[in-house]
Chimera marker file (.cmm) of the C-alpha trace (Angstrom):
<marker_set name="trace">
<marker id="1" x="2.739" y="-37.730" z="7.165" r="1" g="1" b="0" radius="0.5"/>
<marker id="2" x="2.236" y="-36.154" z="10.591" r="1" g="1" b="0" radius="0.5"/>
<marker id="3" x="0.737" y="-32.700" z="10.890" r="1" g="1" b="0" radius="0.5"/>
<marker id="4" x="2.986" y="-29.961" z="12.358" r="1" g="1" b="0" radius="0.5"/>
<marker id="5" x="0.777" y="-29.769" z="15.455" r="1" g="1" b="0" radius="0.5"/>
<marker id="6" x="1.369" y="-33.457" z="16.261" r="1" g="1" b="0" radius="0.5"/>
<marker id="7" x="5.096" y="-33.115" z="15.680" r="1" g="1" b="0" radius="0.5"/>
<marker id="8" x="5.349" y="-30.236" z="18.181" r="1" g="1" b="0" radius="0.5"/>
<marker id="9" x="3.342" y="-32.201" z="20.770" r="1" g="1" b="0" radius="0.5"/>
<marker id="10" x="5.610" y="-35.201" z="20.212" r="1" g="1" b="0" radius="0.5"/>
<marker id="11" x="8.745" y="-33.067" z="20.658" r="1" g="1" b="0" radius="0.5"/>
<marker id="12" x="7.414" y="-31.546" z="23.905" r="1" g="1" b="0" radius="0.5"/>
<marker id="13" x="6.621" y="-35.050" z="25.201" r="1" g="1" b="0" radius="0.5"/>
<marker id="14" x="10.123" y="-36.273" z="24.284" r="1" g="1" b="0" radius="0.5"/>
<marker id="15" x="11.731" y="-33.235" z="25.957" r="1" g="1" b="0" radius="0.5"/>
<marker id="16" x="9.766" y="-33.799" z="29.175" r="1" g="1" b="0" radius="0.5"/>
<marker id="17" x="10.663" y="-37.469" z="29.189" r="1" g="1" b="0" radius="0.5"/>
<marker id="18" x="14.345" y="-36.655" z="28.645" r="1" g="1" b="0" radius="0.5"/>
<marker id="19" x="14.243" y="-34.105" z="31.493" r="1" g="1" b="0" radius="0.5"/>
<marker id="20" x="12.624" y="-36.666" z="33.818" r="1" g="1" b="0" radius="0.5"/>
<marker id="21" x="15.361" y="-39.186" z="33.017" r="1" g="1" b="0" radius="0.5"/>
<marker id="22" x="18.063" y="-36.582" z="33.681" r="1" g="1" b="0" radius="0.5"/>
<marker id="23" x="16.414" y="-35.626" z="36.989" r="1" g="1" b="0" radius="0.5"/>
<marker id="24" x="16.309" y="-39.268" z="38.088" r="1" g="1" b="0" radius="0.5"/>
<marker id="25" x="19.963" y="-39.730" z="37.191" r="1" g="1" b="0" radius="0.5"/>
<marker id="26" x="20.849" y="-36.571" z="39.134" r="1" g="1" b="0" radius="0.5"/>
<marker id="27" x="18.974" y="-37.809" z="42.209" r="1" g="1" b="0" radius="0.5"/>
<marker id="28" x="21.161" y="-40.919" z="42.442" r="1" g="1" b="0" radius="0.5"/>
<marker id="29" x="24.357" y="-38.918" z="42.169" r="1" g="1" b="0" radius="0.5"/>
<marker id="30" x="26.735" y="-40.114" z="44.873" r="1" g="1" b="0" radius="0.5"/>
<marker id="31" x="28.889" y="-37.352" z="46.320" r="1" g="1" b="0" radius="0.5"/>
<marker id="32" x="30.192" y="-39.197" z="49.375" r="1" g="1" b="0" radius="0.5"/>
<marker id="33" x="29.604" y="-42.256" z="51.547" r="1" g="1" b="0" radius="0.5"/>
<marker id="34" x="28.680" y="-42.552" z="55.213" r="1" g="1" b="0" radius="0.5"/>
<marker id="35" x="30.092" y="-45.563" z="57.053" r="1" g="1" b="0" radius="0.5"/>
<marker id="36" x="28.301" y="-46.251" z="60.338" r="1" g="1" b="0" radius="0.5"/>
<marker id="37" x="30.002" y="-48.370" z="63.035" r="1" g="1" b="0" radius="0.5"/>
<marker id="38" x="28.452" y="-49.439" z="66.351" r="1" g="1" b="0" radius="0.5"/>
<marker id="39" x="28.284" y="-52.067" z="69.086" r="1" g="1" b="0" radius="0.5"/>
<marker id="40" x="25.015" y="-53.546" z="67.806" r="1" g="1" b="0" radius="0.5"/>
<marker id="41" x="22.694" y="-53.353" z="64.809" r="1" g="1" b="0" radius="0.5"/>
<marker id="42" x="20.004" y="-51.350" z="66.633" r="1" g="1" b="0" radius="0.5"/>
<marker id="43" x="22.474" y="-48.490" z="67.193" r="1" g="1" b="0" radius="0.5"/>
<marker id="44" x="23.436" y="-48.620" z="63.504" r="1" g="1" b="0" radius="0.5"/>
<marker id="45" x="19.773" y="-48.384" z="62.460" r="1" g="1" b="0" radius="0.5"/>
<marker id="46" x="19.110" y="-45.544" z="64.900" r="1" g="1" b="0" radius="0.5"/>
<marker id="47" x="22.145" y="-43.637" z="63.632" r="1" g="1" b="0" radius="0.5"/>
<marker id="48" x="21.000" y="-44.063" z="60.011" r="1" g="1" b="0" radius="0.5"/>
<marker id="49" x="17.557" y="-42.727" z="60.902" r="1" g="1" b="0" radius="0.5"/>
<marker id="50" x="19.185" y="-39.812" z="62.766" r="1" g="1" b="0" radius="0.5"/>
<marker id="51" x="21.211" y="-38.933" z="59.658" r="1" g="1" b="0" radius="0.5"/>
<marker id="52" x="17.974" y="-38.393" z="57.744" r="1" g="1" b="0" radius="0.5"/>
<marker id="53" x="15.806" y="-36.940" z="60.493" r="1" g="1" b="0" radius="0.5"/>
<marker id="54" x="18.163" y="-34.643" z="62.386" r="1" g="1" b="0" radius="0.5"/>
<marker id="55" x="21.158" y="-34.066" z="60.099" r="1" g="1" b="0" radius="0.5"/>
<marker id="56" x="18.838" y="-33.840" z="57.075" r="1" g="1" b="0" radius="0.5"/>
<marker id="57" x="21.210" y="-35.818" z="54.877" r="1" g="1" b="0" radius="0.5"/>
<marker id="58" x="19.898" y="-37.237" z="51.600" r="1" g="1" b="0" radius="0.5"/>
<marker id="59" x="20.538" y="-40.905" z="50.860" r="1" g="1" b="0" radius="0.5"/>
<marker id="60" x="21.399" y="-41.483" z="47.182" r="1" g="1" b="0" radius="0.5"/>
<marker id="61" x="20.548" y="-45.180" z="47.575" r="1" g="1" b="0" radius="0.5"/>
<marker id="62" x="19.470" y="-47.606" z="50.287" r="1" g="1" b="0" radius="0.5"/>
<marker id="63" x="21.673" y="-48.288" z="53.284" r="1" g="1" b="0" radius="0.5"/>
<marker id="64" x="23.657" y="-51.515" z="52.983" r="1" g="1" b="0" radius="0.5"/>
<marker id="65" x="24.947" y="-53.975" z="55.569" r="1" g="1" b="0" radius="0.5"/>
<marker id="66" x="28.725" y="-53.968" z="55.889" r="1" g="1" b="0" radius="0.5"/>
<marker id="67" x="31.013" y="-56.491" z="57.538" r="1" g="1" b="0" radius="0.5"/>
<marker id="68" x="32.322" y="-55.004" z="60.823" r="1" g="1" b="0" radius="0.5"/>
<marker id="69" x="35.939" y="-55.905" z="60.043" r="1" g="1" b="0" radius="0.5"/>
<marker id="70" x="35.667" y="-54.155" z="56.681" r="1" g="1" b="0" radius="0.5"/>
<marker id="71" x="34.220" y="-51.044" z="58.357" r="1" g="1" b="0" radius="0.5"/>
<marker id="72" x="37.148" y="-51.065" z="60.780" r="1" g="1" b="0" radius="0.5"/>
<marker id="73" x="39.524" y="-51.318" z="57.824" r="1" g="1" b="0" radius="0.5"/>
<marker id="74" x="37.838" y="-48.313" z="56.144" r="1" g="1" b="0" radius="0.5"/>
<marker id="75" x="38.308" y="-46.270" z="59.316" r="1" g="1" b="0" radius="0.5"/>
<marker id="76" x="41.998" y="-47.179" z="59.427" r="1" g="1" b="0" radius="0.5"/>
<marker id="77" x="42.402" y="-46.053" z="55.784" r="1" g="1" b="0" radius="0.5"/>
<marker id="78" x="40.527" y="-42.787" z="56.305" r="1" g="1" b="0" radius="0.5"/>
<marker id="79" x="41.945" y="-41.781" z="59.706" r="1" g="1" b="0" radius="0.5"/>
<marker id="80" x="45.397" y="-43.286" z="59.061" r="1" g="1" b="0" radius="0.5"/>
<marker id="81" x="45.683" y="-44.321" z="62.693" r="1" g="1" b="0" radius="0.5"/>
<marker id="82" x="45.124" y="-47.576" z="64.626" r="1" g="1" b="0" radius="0.5"/>
<marker id="83" x="41.748" y="-48.414" z="66.149" r="1" g="1" b="0" radius="0.5"/>
<marker id="84" x="40.979" y="-48.297" z="69.855" r="1" g="1" b="0" radius="0.5"/>
<marker id="85" x="38.073" y="-50.742" z="69.615" r="1" g="1" b="0" radius="0.5"/>
<marker id="86" x="36.522" y="-52.862" z="66.914" r="1" g="1" b="0" radius="0.5"/>
<marker id="87" x="32.845" y="-52.585" z="66.002" r="1" g="1" b="0" radius="0.5"/>
<marker id="88" x="30.239" y="-55.349" z="66.125" r="1" g="1" b="0" radius="0.5"/>
<marker id="89" x="27.848" y="-54.028" z="63.443" r="1" g="1" b="0" radius="0.5"/>
<marker id="90" x="28.258" y="-51.691" z="60.478" r="1" g="1" b="0" radius="0.5"/>
<marker id="91" x="26.505" y="-50.145" z="57.515" r="1" g="1" b="0" radius="0.5"/>
<marker id="92" x="27.344" y="-47.992" z="54.503" r="1" g="1" b="0" radius="0.5"/>
<marker id="93" x="25.079" y="-45.542" z="52.680" r="1" g="1" b="0" radius="0.5"/>
<marker id="94" x="25.748" y="-43.358" z="49.620" r="1" g="1" b="0" radius="0.5"/>
<marker id="95" x="24.907" y="-39.686" z="50.199" r="1" g="1" b="0" radius="0.5"/>
<marker id="96" x="23.740" y="-37.125" z="47.638" r="1" g="1" b="0" radius="0.5"/>
<marker id="97" x="25.019" y="-34.271" z="49.820" r="1" g="1" b="0" radius="0.5"/>
<marker id="98" x="28.410" y="-32.655" z="49.372" r="1" g="1" b="0" radius="0.5"/>
<marker id="99" x="31.044" y="-34.094" z="51.756" r="1" g="1" b="0" radius="0.5"/>
<marker id="100" x="31.683" y="-30.768" z="53.508" r="1" g="1" b="0" radius="0.5"/>
<marker id="101" x="27.948" y="-30.207" z="54.089" r="1" g="1" b="0" radius="0.5"/>
<marker id="102" x="27.532" y="-33.776" z="55.360" r="1" g="1" b="0" radius="0.5"/>
<marker id="103" x="30.406" y="-33.361" z="57.822" r="1" g="1" b="0" radius="0.5"/>
<marker id="104" x="29.056" y="-29.993" z="59.010" r="1" g="1" b="0" radius="0.5"/>
<marker id="105" x="25.565" y="-31.362" z="59.618" r="1" g="1" b="0" radius="0.5"/>
<marker id="106" x="26.918" y="-34.509" z="61.252" r="1" g="1" b="0" radius="0.5"/>
<marker id="107" x="28.840" y="-32.433" z="63.789" r="1" g="1" b="0" radius="0.5"/>
<marker id="108" x="25.579" y="-30.834" z="64.973" r="1" g="1" b="0" radius="0.5"/>
<marker id="109" x="23.941" y="-34.125" z="65.966" r="1" g="1" b="0" radius="0.5"/>
<marker id="110" x="25.053" y="-36.894" z="68.288" r="1" g="1" b="0" radius="0.5"/>
<marker id="111" x="24.161" y="-40.262" z="66.749" r="1" g="1" b="0" radius="0.5"/>
<marker id="112" x="24.582" y="-43.380" z="68.903" r="1" g="1" b="0" radius="0.5"/>
<marker id="113" x="27.217" y="-44.751" z="66.515" r="1" g="1" b="0" radius="0.5"/>
<marker id="114" x="30.499" y="-43.722" z="64.928" r="1" g="1" b="0" radius="0.5"/>
<marker id="115" x="29.843" y="-42.160" z="61.499" r="1" g="1" b="0" radius="0.5"/>
<marker id="116" x="32.660" y="-41.671" z="58.995" r="1" g="1" b="0" radius="0.5"/>
<marker id="117" x="32.178" y="-39.574" z="55.847" r="1" g="1" b="0" radius="0.5"/>
<marker id="118" x="34.265" y="-40.964" z="52.975" r="1" g="1" b="0" radius="0.5"/>
<marker id="119" x="34.728" y="-38.389" z="50.211" r="1" g="1" b="0" radius="0.5"/>
<marker id="120" x="36.285" y="-38.709" z="46.732" r="1" g="1" b="0" radius="0.5"/>
<marker id="121" x="39.508" y="-37.330" z="48.250" r="1" g="1" b="0" radius="0.5"/>
<marker id="122" x="40.071" y="-40.604" z="50.084" r="1" g="1" b="0" radius="0.5"/>
<marker id="123" x="41.899" y="-43.376" z="48.234" r="1" g="1" b="0" radius="0.5"/>
<marker id="124" x="39.350" y="-46.039" z="49.214" r="1" g="1" b="0" radius="0.5"/>
<marker id="125" x="36.306" y="-44.054" z="47.973" r="1" g="1" b="0" radius="0.5"/>
<marker id="126" x="36.288" y="-45.321" z="44.360" r="1" g="1" b="0" radius="0.5"/>
<marker id="127" x="36.636" y="-48.945" z="45.461" r="1" g="1" b="0" radius="0.5"/>
<marker id="128" x="33.723" y="-48.526" z="47.882" r="1" g="1" b="0" radius="0.5"/>
<marker id="129" x="31.423" y="-46.918" z="45.295" r="1" g="1" b="0" radius="0.5"/>
<marker id="130" x="31.828" y="-49.978" z="43.059" r="1" g="1" b="0" radius="0.5"/>
<marker id="131" x="31.455" y="-52.356" z="46.020" r="1" g="1" b="0" radius="0.5"/>
<marker id="132" x="28.300" y="-50.845" z="47.564" r="1" g="1" b="0" radius="0.5"/>
<marker id="133" x="25.878" y="-52.237" z="44.958" r="1" g="1" b="0" radius="0.5"/>
<marker id="134" x="26.666" y="-55.876" z="45.759" r="1" g="1" b="0" radius="0.5"/>
<marker id="135" x="26.080" y="-55.533" z="49.509" r="1" g="1" b="0" radius="0.5"/>
<marker id="136" x="22.728" y="-56.605" z="51.018" r="1" g="1" b="0" radius="0.5"/>
<marker id="137" x="20.280" y="-53.852" z="51.928" r="1" g="1" b="0" radius="0.5"/>
<marker id="138" x="19.608" y="-53.159" z="55.577" r="1" g="1" b="0" radius="0.5"/>
<marker id="139" x="16.039" y="-52.989" z="56.918" r="1" g="1" b="0" radius="0.5"/>
<marker id="140" x="15.638" y="-49.723" z="58.829" r="1" g="1" b="0" radius="0.5"/>
<marker id="141" x="12.595" y="-50.760" z="60.854" r="1" g="1" b="0" radius="0.5"/>
<marker id="142" x="13.399" y="-50.623" z="64.544" r="1" g="1" b="0" radius="0.5"/>
<marker id="143" x="12.152" y="-53.264" z="66.956" r="1" g="1" b="0" radius="0.5"/>
<marker id="144" x="11.749" y="-51.962" z="70.502" r="1" g="1" b="0" radius="0.5"/>
<marker id="145" x="13.546" y="-54.124" z="73.055" r="1" g="1" b="0" radius="0.5"/>
<marker id="146" x="10.639" y="-53.817" z="75.492" r="1" g="1" b="0" radius="0.5"/>
<marker id="147" x="8.412" y="-55.766" z="73.116" r="1" g="1" b="0" radius="0.5"/>
<marker id="148" x="10.923" y="-58.326" z="71.862" r="1" g="1" b="0" radius="0.5"/>
<marker id="149" x="12.373" y="-59.448" z="75.230" r="1" g="1" b="0" radius="0.5"/>
<marker id="150" x="9.141" y="-60.729" z="76.879" r="1" g="1" b="0" radius="0.5"/>
<marker id="151" x="8.339" y="-62.733" z="73.740" r="1" g="1" b="0" radius="0.5"/>
<marker id="152" x="11.749" y="-64.393" z="73.862" r="1" g="1" b="0" radius="0.5"/>
<marker id="153" x="11.432" y="-65.078" z="77.583" r="1" g="1" b="0" radius="0.5"/>
<marker id="154" x="7.978" y="-66.579" z="77.089" r="1" g="1" b="0" radius="0.5"/>
<marker id="155" x="9.278" y="-68.868" z="74.344" r="1" g="1" b="0" radius="0.5"/>
<marker id="156" x="12.139" y="-70.022" z="76.585" r="1" g="1" b="0" radius="0.5"/>
<marker id="157" x="9.704" y="-70.689" z="79.460" r="1" g="1" b="0" radius="0.5"/>
<marker id="158" x="7.577" y="-72.955" z="77.237" r="1" g="1" b="0" radius="0.5"/>
<marker id="159" x="10.596" y="-75.052" z="76.257" r="1" g="1" b="0" radius="0.5"/>
<link id1="1" id2="2" r="1" g="1" b="0" radius="0.2"/>
<link id1="2" id2="3" r="1" g="1" b="0" radius="0.2"/>
<link id1="3" id2="4" r="1" g="1" b="0" radius="0.2"/>
<link id1="4" id2="5" r="1" g="1" b="0" radius="0.2"/>
<link id1="5" id2="6" r="1" g="1" b="0" radius="0.2"/>
<link id1="6" id2="7" r="1" g="1" b="0" radius="0.2"/>
<link id1="7" id2="8" r="1" g="1" b="0" radius="0.2"/>
<link id1="8" id2="9" r="1" g="1" b="0" radius="0.2"/>
<link id1="9" id2="10" r="1" g="1" b="0" radius="0.2"/>
<link id1="10" id2="11" r="1" g="1" b="0" radius="0.2"/>
<link id1="11" id2="12" r="1" g="1" b="0" radius="0.2"/>
<link id1="12" id2="13" r="1" g="1" b="0" radius="0.2"/>
<link id1="13" id2="14" r="1" g="1" b="0" radius="0.2"/>
<link id1="14" id2="15" r="1" g="1" b="0" radius="0.2"/>
<link id1="15" id2="16" r="1" g="1" b="0" radius="0.2"/>
<link id1="16" id2="17" r="1" g="1" b="0" radius="0.2"/>
<link id1="17" id2="18" r="1" g="1" b="0" radius="0.2"/>
<link id1="18" id2="19" r="1" g="1" b="0" radius="0.2"/>
<link id1="19" id2="20" r="1" g="1" b="0" radius="0.2"/>
<link id1="20" id2="21" r="1" g="1" b="0" radius="0.2"/>
<link id1="21" id2="22" r="1" g="1" b="0" radius="0.2"/>
<link id1="22" id2="23" r="1" g="1" b="0" radius="0.2"/>
<link id1="23" id2="24" r="1" g="1" b="0" radius="0.2"/>
<link id1="24" id2="25" r="1" g="1" b="0" radius="0.2"/>
<link id1="25" id2="26" r="1" g="1" b="0" radius="0.2"/>
<link id1="26" id2="27" r="1" g="1" b="0" radius="0.2"/>
<link id1="27" id2="28" r="1" g="1" b="0" radius="0.2"/>
<link id1="28" id2="29" r="1" g="1" b="0" radius="0.2"/>
<link id1="29" id2="30" r="1" g="1" b="0" radius="0.2"/>
<link id1="30" id2="31" r="1" g="1" b="0" radius="0.2"/>
<link id1="31" id2="32" r="1" g="1" b="0" radius="0.2"/>
<link id1="32" id2="33" r="1" g="1" b="0" radius="0.2"/>
<link id1="33" id2="34" r="1" g="1" b="0" radius="0.2"/>
<link id1="34" id2="35" r="1" g="1" b="0" radius="0.2"/>
<link id1="35" id2="36" r="1" g="1" b="0" radius="0.2"/>
<link id1="36" id2="37" r="1" g="1" b="0" radius="0.2"/>
<link id1="37" id2="38" r="1" g="1" b="0" radius="0.2"/>
<link id1="38" id2="39" r="1" g="1" b="0" radius="0.2"/>
<link id1="39" id2="40" r="1" g="1" b="0" radius="0.2"/>
<link id1="40" id2="41" r="1" g="1" b="0" radius="0.2"/>
<link id1="41" id2="42" r="1" g="1" b="0" radius="0.2"/>
<link id1="42" id2="43" r="1" g="1" b="0" radius="0.2"/>
<link id1="43" id2="44" r="1" g="1" b="0" radius="0.2"/>
<link id1="44" id2="45" r="1" g="1" b="0" radius="0.2"/>
<link id1="45" id2="46" r="1" g="1" b="0" radius="0.2"/>
<link id1="46" id2="47" r="1" g="1" b="0" radius="0.2"/>
<link id1="47" id2="48" r="1" g="1" b="0" radius="0.2"/>
<link id1="48" id2="49" r="1" g="1" b="0" radius="0.2"/>
<link id1="49" id2="50" r="1" g="1" b="0" radius="0.2"/>
<link id1="50" id2="51" r="1" g="1" b="0" radius="0.2"/>
<link id1="51" id2="52" r="1" g="1" b="0" radius="0.2"/>
<link id1="52" id2="53" r="1" g="1" b="0" radius="0.2"/>
<link id1="53" id2="54" r="1" g="1" b="0" radius="0.2"/>
<link id1="54" id2="55" r="1" g="1" b="0" radius="0.2"/>
<link id1="55" id2="56" r="1" g="1" b="0" radius="0.2"/>
<link id1="56" id2="57" r="1" g="1" b="0" radius="0.2"/>
<link id1="57" id2="58" r="1" g="1" b="0" radius="0.2"/>
<link id1="58" id2="59" r="1" g="1" b="0" radius="0.2"/>
<link id1="59" id2="60" r="1" g="1" b="0" radius="0.2"/>
<link id1="60" id2="61" r="1" g="1" b="0" radius="0.2"/>
<link id1="61" id2="62" r="1" g="1" b="0" radius="0.2"/>
<link id1="62" id2="63" r="1" g="1" b="0" radius="0.2"/>
<link id1="63" id2="64" r="1" g="1" b="0" radius="0.2"/>
<link id1="64" id2="65" r="1" g="1" b="0" radius="0.2"/>
<link id1="65" id2="66" r="1" g="1" b="0" radius="0.2"/>
<link id1="66" id2="67" r="1" g="1" b="0" radius="0.2"/>
<link id1="67" id2="68" r="1" g="1" b="0" radius="0.2"/>
<link id1="68" id2="69" r="1" g="1" b="0" radius="0.2"/>
<link id1="69" id2="70" r="1" g="1" b="0" radius="0.2"/>
<link id1="70" id2="71" r="1" g="1" b="0" radius="0.2"/>
<link id1="71" id2="72" r="1" g="1" b="0" radius="0.2"/>
<link id1="72" id2="73" r="1" g="1" b="0" radius="0.2"/>
<link id1="73" id2="74" r="1" g="1" b="0" radius="0.2"/>
<link id1="74" id2="75" r="1" g="1" b="0" radius="0.2"/>
<link id1="75" id2="76" r="1" g="1" b="0" radius="0.2"/>
<link id1="76" id2="77" r="1" g="1" b="0" radius="0.2"/>
<link id1="77" id2="78" r="1" g="1" b="0" radius="0.2"/>
<link id1="78" id2="79" r="1" g="1" b="0" radius="0.2"/>
<link id1="79" id2="80" r="1" g="1" b="0" radius="0.2"/>
<link id1="80" id2="81" r="1" g="1" b="0" radius="0.2"/>
<link id1="81" id2="82" r="1" g="1" b="0" radius="0.2"/>
<link id1="82" id2="83" r="1" g="1" b="0" radius="0.2"/>
<link id1="83" id2="84" r="1" g="1" b="0" radius="0.2"/>
<link id1="84" id2="85" r="1" g="1" b="0" radius="0.2"/>
<link id1="85" id2="86" r="1" g="1" b="0" radius="0.2"/>
<link id1="86" id2="87" r="1" g="1" b="0" radius="0.2"/>
<link id1="87" id2="88" r="1" g="1" b="0" radius="0.2"/>
<link id1="88" id2="89" r="1" g="1" b="0" radius="0.2"/>
<link id1="89" id2="90" r="1" g="1" b="0" radius="0.2"/>
<link id1="90" id2="91" r="1" g="1" b="0" radius="0.2"/>
<link id1="91" id2="92" r="1" g="1" b="0" radius="0.2"/>
<link id1="92" id2="93" r="1" g="1" b="0" radius="0.2"/>
<link id1="93" id2="94" r="1" g="1" b="0" radius="0.2"/>
<link id1="94" id2="95" r="1" g="1" b="0" radius="0.2"/>
<link id1="95" id2="96" r="1" g="1" b="0" radius="0.2"/>
<link id1="96" id2="97" r="1" g="1" b="0" radius="0.2"/>
<link id1="97" id2="98" r="1" g="1" b="0" radius="0.2"/>
<link id1="98" id2="99" r="1" g="1" b="0" radius="0.2"/>
<link id1="99" id2="100" r="1" g="1" b="0" radius="0.2"/>
<link id1="100" id2="101" r="1" g="1" b="0" radius="0.2"/>
<link id1="101" id2="102" r="1" g="1" b="0" radius="0.2"/>
<link id1="102" id2="103" r="1" g="1" b="0" radius="0.2"/>
<link id1="103" id2="104" r="1" g="1" b="0" radius="0.2"/>
<link id1="104" id2="105" r="1" g="1" b="0" radius="0.2"/>
<link id1="105" id2="106" r="1" g="1" b="0" radius="0.2"/>
<link id1="106" id2="107" r="1" g="1" b="0" radius="0.2"/>
<link id1="107" id2="108" r="1" g="1" b="0" radius="0.2"/>
<link id1="108" id2="109" r="1" g="1" b="0" radius="0.2"/>
<link id1="109" id2="110" r="1" g="1" b="0" radius="0.2"/>
<link id1="110" id2="111" r="1" g="1" b="0" radius="0.2"/>
<link id1="111" id2="112" r="1" g="1" b="0" radius="0.2"/>
<link id1="112" id2="113" r="1" g="1" b="0" radius="0.2"/>
<link id1="113" id2="114" r="1" g="1" b="0" radius="0.2"/>
<link id1="114" id2="115" r="1" g="1" b="0" radius="0.2"/>
<link id1="115" id2="116" r="1" g="1" b="0" radius="0.2"/>
<link id1="116" id2="117" r="1" g="1" b="0" radius="0.2"/>
<link id1="117" id2="118" r="1" g="1" b="0" radius="0.2"/>
<link id1="118" id2="119" r="1" g="1" b="0" radius="0.2"/>
<link id1="119" id2="120" r="1" g="1" b="0" radius="0.2"/>
<link id1="120" id2="121" r="1" g="1" b="0" radius="0.2"/>
<link id1="121" id2="122" r="1" g="1" b="0" radius="0.2"/>
<link id1="122" id2="123" r="1" g="1" b="0" radius="0.2"/>
<link id1="123" id2="124" r="1" g="1" b="0" radius="0.2"/>
<link id1="124" id2="125" r="1" g="1" b="0" radius="0.2"/>
<link id1="125" id2="126" r="1" g="1" b="0" radius="0.2"/>
<link id1="126" id2="127" r="1" g="1" b="0" radius="0.2"/>
<link id1="127" id2="128" r="1" g="1" b="0" radius="0.2"/>
<link id1="128" id2="129" r="1" g="1" b="0" radius="0.2"/>
<link id1="129" id2="130" r="1" g="1" b="0" radius="0.2"/>
<link id1="130" id2="131" r="1" g="1" b="0" radius="0.2"/>
<link id1="131" id2="132" r="1" g="1" b="0" radius="0.2"/>
<link id1="132" id2="133" r="1" g="1" b="0" radius="0.2"/>
<link id1="133" id2="134" r="1" g="1" b="0" radius="0.2"/>
<link id1="134" id2="135" r="1" g="1" b="0" radius="0.2"/>
<link id1="135" id2="136" r="1" g="1" b="0" radius="0.2"/>
<link id1="136" id2="137" r="1" g="1" b="0" radius="0.2"/>
<link id1="137" id2="138" r="1" g="1" b="0" radius="0.2"/>
<link id1="138" id2="139" r="1" g="1" b="0" radius="0.2"/>
<link id1="139" id2="140" r="1" g="1" b="0" radius="0.2"/>
<link id1="140" id2="141" r="1" g="1" b="0" radius="0.2"/>
<link id1="141" id2="142" r="1" g="1" b="0" radius="0.2"/>
<link id1="142" id2="143" r="1" g="1" b="0" radius="0.2"/>
<link id1="143" id2="144" r="1" g="1" b="0" radius="0.2"/>
<link id1="144" id2="145" r="1" g="1" b="0" radius="0.2"/>
<link id1="145" id2="146" r="1" g="1" b="0" radius="0.2"/>
<link id1="146" id2="147" r="1" g="1" b="0" radius="0.2"/>
<link id1="147" id2="148" r="1" g="1" b="0" radius="0.2"/>
<link id1="148" id2="149" r="1" g="1" b="0" radius="0.2"/>
<link id1="149" id2="150" r="1" g="1" b="0" radius="0.2"/>
<link id1="150" id2="151" r="1" g="1" b="0" radius="0.2"/>
<link id1="151" id2="152" r="1" g="1" b="0" radius="0.2"/>
<link id1="152" id2="153" r="1" g="1" b="0" radius="0.2"/>
<link id1="153" id2="154" r="1" g="1" b="0" radius="0.2"/>
<link id1="154" id2="155" r="1" g="1" b="0" radius="0.2"/>
<link id1="155" id2="156" r="1" g="1" b="0" radius="0.2"/>
<link id1="156" id2="157" r="1" g="1" b="0" radius="0.2"/>
<link id1="157" id2="158" r="1" g="1" b="0" radius="0.2"/>
<link id1="158" id2="159" r="1" g="1" b="0" radius="0.2"/>
</marker_set>
């Protein structure tokens, strides 16, 4: 039989562990989604970094690569108007921030891409939340063009 002192220590340990699990679940709480559309993938990556750095938005999960046509379709559903131009690259990221706060912070910055906040009020939101997990993650490391172009030109010159 366990002594009362050991039982109380065990209960405290179990309570802390339960609280840690609840905190981790709360951190991954998705309140809205940000869909990023742009002309190329470097602008998408820069816009995602700007959302964290300047808008101070909190990602609930990793950013995922999204098919450009699907991103265009999301914009049509959210805005309920036809598109002027189609995008060439797109991404989606779940946000832990409230939709109204995300929109307010997004208005204060000027990312190099079109960012759409999809909240639970939109019809397509629940479909997207289930769909996000199967998409491939996007690598947010940026490659400067100044360094990548000479390497490509040198390779072409050797051929």
